[in-house]
N, C-alpha and C positions, 0 to 999 in steps of 0.2 A: 496560587501565587498571583499577586497583583501585577498590573502592567509595569509599575515602578520597580517592583522586586525583579521582574523578568529582565528589565533593562539594566538595572544596577548589577545583577548577578553576572551579566556578560561583559561588563565594562570595568576595566582597570584604568587608573589615572594615566593620562598622556602628558608628556612634557613637551613644551614647544622649543625652548632654546632660542638664542639669537635675540633679535630686537623684539620690542613689545608687539603683540599682534595688531595688524591694521584693522580697518573697519570690516574687512571681509573675514577676519580671523586668521589670516596667514601669518607666518613668522619665518625668520631665517634661522636655519639650524647651524650649529657649530659649537666650538668651545665657549664656555662662559666668559663674558667680557667684564673686566673690573670696572665698576662705576665709581669714579674718583671725584667728580665735581657735579653739583647740581647744574642743570642746563642753563639757568640764568645766573649762576654764581651763588655764593652764600649771601643771603639777604641780611641787612642789619637787624639787630634785636630791637623790637619795639618796646620802649620802656617809659612812655609818656602819653598823656591823654591825646595830644594832637596826632601822634603817630598811630595810636589805636583807632582814632576816628577815621584816618585814611584807610586802615586795614578793613574796618567795618564797611566802608563805602565800596572798596574794591571787591570784597567777597560778596557783598549784596549784588553787585553788578555782574559777577561771574556766572558761569553756566555749568550745569551738570553736578555730579556729586562732589563732596569736599573730603579730601583726605585729612585725617586728624590723628595726632599722636601727642603724648605728654611724657615728660621725663620727670621722675621723682628722685629723691635722695635717700632711698632705702638703705639702712645700715649706717647712715650718717646723721640724719635728722629725725626728730620726733614726728610720728604720724606719717601719712602718705600723701602730703600735699604736692601739687605740681610746682616745679621750678622752671619749666620751659614748656610752652605749647607750640606745636608745629602744625601748620595747615597748608593745604595746597588745593587750588581749584582752577579749572580752565578759565582763562580770562583775568585771573587775579594773581597767578604765580604762587610762590611760596612765601609764607610769613612765619617769622619766629617771634613769639611774644613772651616777655618776662612777666609772669603772673605775680611776682613779688612786688614789682613796681606798678603793675596794672592788675590789682586783685579782683576787679569786677569786670568780667567779660560777658555779662548778660546781654549787652547790646549786640555783640557778635553772635551770641547764641540765638537772639531774637531774629536777626536777618537770615540765619541759617535754619530756622524752624521750618519744617516741611521738606528741607533738602536732605537727601540721603548722605549720611556720614559714613565714610569708609575707615574702619579701624582694624588693627591687628590685635587680637586678644582683648576685645572691647571691655570685658568685665574688669580687667585690671586698671584701665584708665578712666572708666566712667565715674567712679566715686570722686576722684580728685578733680575731674572736669566739672562735676555737679557742684563742688564747693565754690567754684569761681563763676557759676552762672551759665554753664554750657551743658545743656541736656538735649540729646537728639530725640526726635520723634520717629525717625527712620534710620536704620543703619545696615551696613553690610560688614560682617566680621570675616576678614580673610583667613584668620587662623581656624575658626570654626568651619569655614567653607572647605579648607584643606582637609580637616578631619573627616567631614562628611564625604568628601571626594575620595578618601582612602589614601591620602599621601602619608607615608611613614614619618616624615619629618616636617613639622608645621611651623617652626620658627620663621620669622620674617626673612632672614637671610637665606635659609634653605628654600623657602617657597619662591623667592625672587629668582634664585639661581635655577631651580628645577623647572619653573613655569615660564620665566621670561628670559633666562639665559644670561643674567647679570649677577655679578658678585658684589655684595655690599660689604664695606669694611665695618666690622662689629666690635672694634677694640675699646669703645668707650661706653658700653652698656651699663657698667657697674661703677662709673665714676661719681663723684660728689657733685650733683647738678645744682646744689645750692651755692657753689663757688661763684664769686663775682669779681672781676668780669669773667665770663665764660671764654675759655681759650678757643681760638679759631678752628682747630681740628675738631673739637667737640661740636661746634656749631655746624660744621660741614657734615659731620656724622648725623646730626639731628635733622638737617635739611634733607639728606639723602633718604632718611627713613620714610618720608612722605613723597619722595620723588616719583616712585613707580607704584605707589599703593593703588591708584585708580586703574592703572594698566593691569596690575595683578587681580584686582576685583573683576575687571572685564573678562580676563582669561578664565578665572575660576567660575564665573557665571556660565560661560559657555561649556566648561567641563561638567559642571553640575547638571546643566540642561541635557548634555549628551548622555549622562548616566541616569537620567530620570529622577534626579534628586533635588532639582532647583526649588520645587515647592516645599520640600522638607526644610531646606536652608532658610527660605523666606519666613516660614513659621518660627524657626528658631530665632531669627533676627528680630522678629516682631516681639517674641517673648522677652528677649533681653531689653529691647527699647522700652517696653511697657512695665518692666519689673520695678517695684518700689525700692527705695533705698533699704539696704540691709539693716535689720534691727541691731542695736548694740549687743555685743556678746555678753551673756550672763557669766559672772565669775571668770573673767579673762585670765586671772592668775592660775587657774587650773590647767592652762595650756603651757605652763612652764616646762621646758624640755627636761626630761628625767623624772617627771612626776610619778612614774610607775614605781619608783623606788620608795616613795613616801607613803607609809601605811597608817601611822598613828595620827589621831586627831590633833594632838599637840604639835606634831611636826607639820601638819597641814596648816595650822595656825601660823607657824613661823614662815612658811612659804608665802602665805597671804600677806603678812605684815611686811616682809622684805620686798615682795613684788610691788605692793602699793606704795611703799616708801621710794623705791626705785622709780616708779612711774611718775610720782610727783616731782622728783628731782629732774628726771629726763624731760618732762613737759616744761618745767621752769627754765631749764638750760637749752631747750630745743635741740636735744641730741638723741640719738638712738638709745633706747634703754640698755641694750647690750654693751654700749660703751660706758655706762655707769656701773653696772654690775652684771656679770654673766649669769645665765640660768644655772649653769653648773655650780657656781658659788652659792646661789640661793639654796639649791637642793643639798649641797654639802653642809651648810649651816643648819638646815632643818633636820638632817639626820643626826648631827652631832649635838645639837642643843647646847652651844657653848655657854658657860656660866659667867664669863667675863671677857673683856677685850683681849686679854692675853691668850685665852683659849681660842677666841675667834681668829686671831692673827696667825695661828698655826694651821688654819684650814686653807686648802687650795682656793685661790681666787681672792684671798684677803691678805696675802703675804706682806713682805717688807716694803713693797712699793706703795702701799696704801698708808696715807697719813693717819695720825692719831685721831684727828677730828672725824675723818671718814669712818674709821673703825668704830668710834663711839656712836655714830648715827645708826650704823648697822646693828651694833650690839643693843642699842635702845629698842630697835624694832624686834629683835629676838626677845628681849626682856618683856616687852608688851605682850607678846604671844605667850610667854611662860606664865604671865600673871593673869591671863584670862580665866574666868571660871569655865568649867566644863560645858555649861549651857551655851556659851558664846563661841565655842570652837566649831569650825566647819565640819560637816559630816563627810566621811570618805565617799568618793564618787559623786556623781551628779544625778539628779532625778531622771529616771529613764522614761521618756515619753513614747518611745517606740518599742520594737521587739528587742529581746535580749541579744547578746552577741551570738552569731551563728554557731560558734563552737559549742555553745551550751544547749543547742536545740535538740540534739540526739537524746539527751537526758530529760529535758523538760517536756518535749513534745515530739516524739519520733515521727508522727505523721507529718507535722510541719517541716521537720528536717527532710523528709522524703520529697515533699512538695518543692522545697527550696532547691534541692539537688536537681530535680527534674527541670525546674524553671531555669536555673543557671545553665544547664546543658542546652536547653532549647534556645535561650537568648544568645549563648556563645555561638551556636551553629548558625543562627540567623544573621548575627553580626558578621561572621566570616563570609557568609554567602553574599551579603550586601557590601562587603569590603569597607566597613567603618567600625570605629571603636565601640565596644559593648556599652560603655557609659553614655555614649551619644545616642545609641538606639533606645535605651531606657535607663533611668537612674537605678543603680543597684539598691539604694534605700527603698525606692518604690517597690521593687521586686520583693525585698525582704518583708515589707509591711503587708503586702497582699498575701504572701505565702503564710505569714504568721496568723493573720486574721482575714481569711478569705471571705467573700460574700456568702451569706447564708445559703443562697441558691446560686451555684456556679453555672453561669451560661454567658454567652457573648455579651448580652446587654449589661449584666451586672459587673463583668470584668471591665468592660469599656467605661462604665460609670466610675469604678474604683480608680482606674488609671487616670481619668480626667480629674478626679477629685484630688489626686496627688500631683497634679500639674503637668501631666504628660500632654504633649501637643497632639493634634489630630492625626498627623502622619505616624507618630509613635503608637497611638492607640490602635490604629488600623493594622499595623504590622505585628505588634506584640500580643494583642488580644488572643489570637488563636494559639500561640505558644503557651500563654498562661492558662488558658482554659484546659489544654491538654495536661499541663503540669498539676493543676489543682484537682483534676479529676482522676489522676493516676493513683493506683493503689500503692501503699507503702511497701 
């Protein structure tokens, strides 16, 4: 057992409660305190170049890390663009910026280059921040920190309450942030999201250090900050909900045509695709293969509320799929680049199935010992790939190399390698 394992195994998360920890790490215990107003009040929304220039200057002159958050309009608008950006830094206070009115925040990103950005669930916000010119070089993810520290609930509200002893009002998380002007209660909510983020970061850093996990977290944060933008998803229409019901290639063609038609309309109207046509309706039409508008109108999702013109555009998409030659129809399933589904392993390769069973049991036991989620200890996909195609010679060096090749961080390689070596050398 490594020193980090030994420390982590003996340490469960501690919660502080009360006010944010002071420089010495102390805190006041007691019942959670509702946090109703930002300490300097709700700042005005920055929506012009002059105001943005003032924010850039203020945050350049600030000190310490910067708390960053972004609000999107998922379920209302097309894509995942940011509709409000919130920041807070010592010496600069809190800023709320409208990225619709100020779509280029690269000047702000530049002055904050090299500064640690504190985000909660960073991978959710980084893509939309990147679109407006804000890309961190260093970060601290308070949600991921909470996972590594073993907290069972890692939402921002739960973490602020359990670690700092304050209750955040979370009633506006799913509102339409593209609304203009944004109502005052929404702005208050948005400002409070970054109010205590740096305090939370400081408390979690101490907790991770106490558990011997701080170096693990820093490696994870570096991996997130250095990761390239995600590649566009191939055949995104295949992720339509309910696709498991669609078996025949002609039906798959209908799903593709309807999905792509819906996507073009949603993009043009800047609305969520689900507001144009539901996934359930797409699958319903694919299964039924309606021959005309009248038959289409009888299907769930296309009923009497849909106008004749709308029905005709969806029927045209169905007709295009019906007219495709067989050679142009999509193939069922997607090309498999990795191992088959684990449920098929027992038939295809019983030895591999035995390796996977042993590896999963070992990883589960180690994750429980370290008090962190299995998926944060090592990616389940990585475990499957190594068990399906293990190194020709199974030893510590070859397994370490395989793990690193699949993107595991050094702390994960150190901890998981002995588990996988035992699993890969176990007899079926």
